[in-house]
C-alpha positions in Angstrom: 52.2 -70.1 18.9 51.1 -71.5 15.4 47.7 -70.0 14.9 46.8 -69.6 18.2 46.0 -66.3 20.6 47.9 -64.0 22.2 46.3 -63.9 26.2 42.5 -61.3 26.0 44.1 -59.9 30.3 48.5 -60.3 30.1 48.8 -60.1 26.0 50.7 -62.8 25.9 52.3 -65.4 23.1 52.8 -68.3 25.0 49.5 -69.2 24.6 48.1 -72.9 24.6 44.7 -75.2 23.9 43.7 -77.5 26.5 39.9 -79.3 25.2 38.5 -76.5 24.8 40.8 -74.0 26.3 43.5 -71.5 25.7 45.0 -71.4 28.7 48.7 -68.9 29.6 50.9 -70.1 31.3 51.5 -66.8 32.8 49.1 -65.2 34.3 46.8 -68.3 34.5 43.9 -66.9 32.9 41.7 -69.1 31.2 39.2 -69.2 28.0 37.0 -69.9 25.3 36.8 -68.7 21.6 33.8 -68.5 21.7 32.3 -64.7 22.6 29.7 -65.4 24.3 32.2 -66.6 27.2 35.0 -63.4 26.8 32.3 -61.1 26.4 31.4 -62.8 30.0 34.3 -61.9 31.3 35.2 -58.5 30.7 32.0 -57.9 31.9 32.2 -59.3 35.4 29.3 -58.3 38.3 30.8 -57.8 41.6 28.8 -58.5 44.4 29.0 -57.8 48.4 28.6 -60.5 50.9 24.3 -60.2 50.4 25.2 -60.4 46.9 24.1 -56.1 46.6 26.0 -55.4 43.0 29.3 -53.2 43.6 29.7 -49.7 41.8 32.7 -47.5 41.6 33.0 -44.7 44.6 30.9 -47.5 46.4 31.0 -47.1 50.5 30.8 -50.8 52.6 31.9 -51.2 55.2 33.8 -54.5 56.9 31.8 -58.0 57.9 34.7 -59.0 59.9 38.1 -58.5 61.4 40.7 -59.3 58.7 44.6 -59.8 60.0 46.2 -56.8 57.5 49.8 -58.9 55.9 53.0 -57.3 57.0 51.3 -56.4 59.9 50.5 -56.6 63.3 46.9 -54.8 63.1 43.7 -55.9 61.8 40.8 -53.8 60.3 38.2 -53.8 62.4 34.3 -55.0 61.9 32.9 -52.1 60.8 34.8 -50.3 59.5 33.9 -47.4 56.8 35.3 -47.8 53.9 34.6 -44.8 51.1 35.4 -44.0 47.2 36.6 -48.0 46.2 37.7 -48.2 43.2 36.6 -52.5 41.6 39.7 -54.2 39.9 40.7 -58.0 38.1 42.2 -60.4 40.4 40.7 -61.9 43.4 41.1 -59.3 45.6 38.8 -57.8 43.6 38.4 -53.9 46.1 41.0 -50.9 45.6 40.7 -48.6 48.6 42.1 -46.4 51.3 41.3 -47.1 54.6 42.1 -43.9 57.7 44.6 -45.5 59.3 45.6 -47.3 57.2 46.3 -46.6 54.0 46.1 -48.0 50.3 44.4 -52.0 50.6 43.1 -54.2 48.6 40.0 -56.0 49.7 38.0 -58.6 49.2 34.4 -58.7 47.8 33.0 -61.8 50.2 34.6 -59.6 53.4 32.0 -56.3 52.8 29.1 -54.9 53.2 26.9 -52.2 51.0 26.1 -49.4 52.5 
């Protein structure tokens, strides 16, 4: 569309400009053409509740009881999760939990072992 850049996240061509930001209506990603901001977004650092940097393959512990959406069971405080994968999004940890299966967790509810 009229020389506007495609979205760097979902590559949508339907971006629009709002002040100094570009916005994607399909994935709601916002960015500026300042290359420093784009590089910082691509190299996001994910931290646990105590501020420790998380990496792929780390083991973490859940710090509070969490309700499992679509189920009547909960994840108890102290549940250990091994071999996490970091992903983009609101729930930025992808993992498998024994007895529950595949899960996505928020980094604010875990601490690194």
